[in-house]
N, C-alpha and C positions, 0 to 999 in steps of 0.2 A: 919835773925831776927826770933826769936822764935815765934811760934803761941800762941795766948792767948786762943784758943779753948780748951775746955776740951776733952780729948779722950773719944770716945764712949765705953761704956761698952758692951762686947759681949753678944748677946741674948742667953739665956740658955733655951733650950726646955726640959721640964721635961721628964724623962725616961719612965714613964708609958704611956705618950701620944704617944711616938714612938712605943712602943709595941702594943698599941691599933690600931694605923694606919696600922702597918704591918699585924696585924691579920685581919683588915678590908679588906685590899687589897687582902690578901690570900683568904678570903671568897668570895670576888667578883670574883676573878679568877676562883675559884672552881665552883661557881654558873654559871659563864659564860661558863665554860667548860661543865658543866652538861646540860646547855641549848642548846649548839651547837652539842653535841655528838648525833649520830643517835641511837635511841632506838633499842635494840636487837629484831630481828624478832622472834616471838614465833614459836616453831615447830608445826607440825600438831598434831591435837588432836588424841586420840586413835581411835575414831570413824572414823575420816578421813583416818587414816592408814588402818583400817579394810575395808572401802569402796574401797580404792585404791588397796589393795591386792585382794579383791574379784573381782574387775574390771579386774585386770591383769590375774587372773585365768580364768575369763570368756573369755578374749581376747585370752588366750592360748588355751582354748577349741575350739574357732573358728578357730584359726591357726592349731590346730590338725586336724580338719575336712578338712581343705584345704590340709594339708599334706596327709591325707588318700586318698583324691580325686586324688591328684597328683601322689601318689604311685600306685593307681589303674590304672590310665592312662598309667603310665610308664610301669607297668607290662604287661598290655594288648598290648602296643606298642612293648615291647620286644618279646612277644610271636608271634606277627605278623611278626616282622623282622626275627625271627628265622625260621618261616614257609616259608617266602619268600626266605630266603637264601637256605633252603633245596630244595625248588622248583627250584631255579636257578641252583643249583648243579645237580639235576636230569636232567634238560633240557640241561645243558651243556654236560652232559654225552651222551645224545641222539644225540646232535648236533655233537659231536665227532664221534659217531658211523655212522651217516649219511655222515659225511665228509670222513670217512675211506671207506665207500661203494663207494662213488663217485670216490675216489682215485683208487680203484680196477678196476672200469669200465674204467677209463682213461688209466690205465696201460695196461689193456687187449686190448683196441682199438689201443694203440700205438704198441703193439706186433703183433697183427693180422691184423691191418688195418680195414677197414670197406667197406661197399658198396660205390663205388665211386659216386661222385655227378652226373656224366654223366649218369651212369646206373640208378640212382634214378630218374632223370628227364625223361629218356626214358621209364621207367617202370611205371611211375605215371599215374593214371586214369585221373587226371586233372593236366597237366603240369603247369598251372598257379599257382596252389597251392604251388608248389615248391618254387616260388619266394615270397610267403606270409609268409614263416617261415624261421628261420635261418637254415643254413646248419647243424649246430650241432644237432638241434632238429630232423631233418630228419634221422640222423645217429644213434640216440639213440633208443633202444628197448623200449617197454612199461615199463618194469621193471626199466630201466635206467631213463626214464622220471619221473617215480614216485619217484625214489631216489632223483632226483634234486628238485622236488616239496617239498618232505619231508624236505630236507635240508634247503630250503628257508623258509619254514614255521617254522621250529625249530629255525632258526637263528632270525627270526622276533620276535617270542614269547619270546625267551630267552632275547633278547634286551629289550623288554617291561618289563619283570619281573625284570631285573637288574635295570632299571630306577625306577620301583616301590619300589624296595628294597632300593635304594638310597634315595628316598623321605621319606620312612618310617624311615630310620636311622636318617635323619635330624629331623623328628618329635620326635623321641626317645631322641635325644640330647636336644630338647626343653623341653620335659617332665622331663628329669633329672634336668635341670636347675630350673624348677618350683618346683620340689621336694626338691632341695637343699635350695631354697629361703624359702619355707614353713617350713622346718626344722629349719633354722636359726631364723625365726620369732617366732616359739614356744620356742626355747631356750632363746631368748632375753626376752620374756614376763615372763618366769619362773625365769630367772635370776634377773629381776627387782623385782619380788615378794619376792624372797629369800633375796635380799639385804635390802628391807624394813623391813622384819621381823627380820633380824639379828641386826638391830639398836635398837630394843626394849629391855628394861631392863627386868629382871625376873619378876618384879612386874607388868610391863605393859603387858607382855605375859600372866600372870595370869588373869589380868583384861580382856584381849582380849578373853581368853578362856571362861570367865564368860559371856561375851556378846554373844559369839557363842552358849553357852549352853542355854541362854535365847531365842535365835532365834530358836533353835531346839525344845524347849518346846512349843513355840508358834505354830510352824509347826505341832507338835503332837496334839495340841488341835484342830487345823483345820482338821487334819486327822480324829480325833475322831468324829468331827461334820459331816464330809463327810460319815464316816462309818454309823452313825445313819441315815443319809439321804438315803443311799443305802439300809439299812435294812428296812426302811419304804417303799421304792419303791418295794422291794421284797414282803413285806407283802401285799401291794396293789395288786400286780399281783396275789398272791396266793388267795386273797379274790375274785378277778374277776374270777379266774379259778374255785374256789369252787362254785361260784354262777352261773356258766355256761356262763360266759362272754367270750369275745374274747381275753382276756389277756393271757399271757403265764403262764407257771408253775413256779416252784421255781427257775429254772436255766434260765439264759439268753439264748435264742435260738441262734444257730449258725448263723453267718452272711452268707448269700448266697454267695458262691464263696470264702469265707474266711476260716481261720483256725478253727478247731474244738476246743471245750472246753478242750478236752483231750490233744490236741497238745499244747495249752496254758499252761496247767499244767506241761507238759513235759519240755517246755522251762523254766518255772519258777523253776522247780526242779533243772535243770542244773545250773541256775543262783545262786540259794541258795547254791549249792555245791562249788561255787567259793568265797563265803564270806570269807574275810580275805586275799585274794590275792591282791597284790598291784596294784594301778593304774599306768600304764606306757603309755604315749601317743604313739599312733601308734601301740599298741599291741592288738592282738585278741586271746590270749591264747597260750599255755595252762597254763602258769605260771603267767601271768599278762594280764591286759586288760585296754583299755580306754573305754569310755561309749558305743560307737557304736560297738566296738569290742566285748564287752560282749553280747549285744543283738544279734549280728550276730551269735556268737558261740552258744548262747542259742537256738535260733530258728533253727539253723542247726541241733542241737541234736533232735529237734522235726520234722525234715524232711522238713523244709522250708528254702530256701536260700534267704537271704536278701542282699541288696547292702551294700557296706562298710560304707558309710557316713550317718549321720543323715539326711542330705538334700535329699538323695535318699530313705532312709528307710521310711520317712514320706509319700512318694508317693506310697508305696507298701502296699496296703490294703484298709480297709474301716475306715473312721473316725467315732468314737463312742463318744457319750456324756460322760463326766467324771462320771456322776452318774450311767452309765451302764457299766463302765469298769469292766473287770473280769481278773482273774489271767493270766499273760503272755502277756496281751496287752501292747503295747509300749506307754509310756508317754513321750511326747516331751516338751521341756522347752525353754523359751525366744523367743522373736520375731524373732531372727535370727536362731532359731531351732538348737542351737549348743550343746544341751545335750539331752540324752535319758536314760530311765530306764525301767524296766519291772514291771508292776503292780503286787503287792502282794495280795492286798485285804485290806479292812478297811482303805483306804486312805494311804497305805504304798506302798513302791516299793523296789526293789533290783537294785542297780546301782553302777557303778564305778565312784566315785564323782570327784576327782581332784588329781593332783600330791601331794604326801605326805600322801594320804589317801588310804584306802583299800576298796574293794568291801564290801558293807554293806546294811542293811535295813535302810530306811529313809522315812519320810513323803513326799508325793508328793507336799505338800504345802510349802516345804522349798524353792522352786524356783517358779517363775511365769510360769504357765502351758500354753503351746502353743496349744496342741491338744493330743487326745488319738487315736491311730490307731491299728486296729486288722489286723495283717498280713494275707496274703493269696490272 
């Protein structure tokens, strides 16, 4: 039987509504995606990069001083080992000579025989003494006895020197390991600094140079202020001198037991002649320098031998107030005393700054001052 219901007409959805719904869904998806996507992490600012690079160069400077100290220990240990080995060789030669002399005595006794034990006993002033010594000792002449004693002494001393040389060789091996580790540390720090700088664009490098220039200008202003302060101090001393006071004359008097002003000028003159030569860590001339290598070479030219590292150089001499610094004095920087330069005057110095730079004049206010020391 046929149904009397009317068939339902199909529902028609208008086209624009479909388009609107699709667009809405797409927008929701995009918004949802934007909401859940992690935001990109911003890169370091240029100032952060500068601080990081400066920090790495500073750490490389510390590592360089550790390298210099390790090299100094290694060189000293090598010299000691060489001396001991030479000594052992000489002692071994003497030992062989003593052994040969004993051999000749033994051969002679074998060929000619010797005074019999019975005769020795009968002729002895004190027969009991015969039994207190070995028969061999009784049969030896005085010269033969001395040869035996010399041989035993040489044998003992040679054995001791060989043992000492063995211990020194072990220390030398340890020093060389320290040297290798310090070298790798310097290279790692410098490599990290170069990697950071290589990531900068040309525009960023230009901005970084501008920041550096601004820092240098500020340091020069501080140097000028220090120069004015030093000039005022000199004028004060001159007035006291003219008025018959107890103050000194125009020049700062030599420090008792320290280097003379003339030696300071000599050291400074040498340092200024090196301006333009590259900084190379671990170098002390003649073609390149690190900071303590420059000060060592400069004062050597003035007749005073300094230790190799900043940590030892700061102990060699008398600490001077910054306001009384004179040409040639050593100016140390940072709490860890990892950098040094030679005072030039008027708040300036000559120093070997860092890798990639050359020996140059710069304000002592460019870095935090630790102390000023007059060698001698």
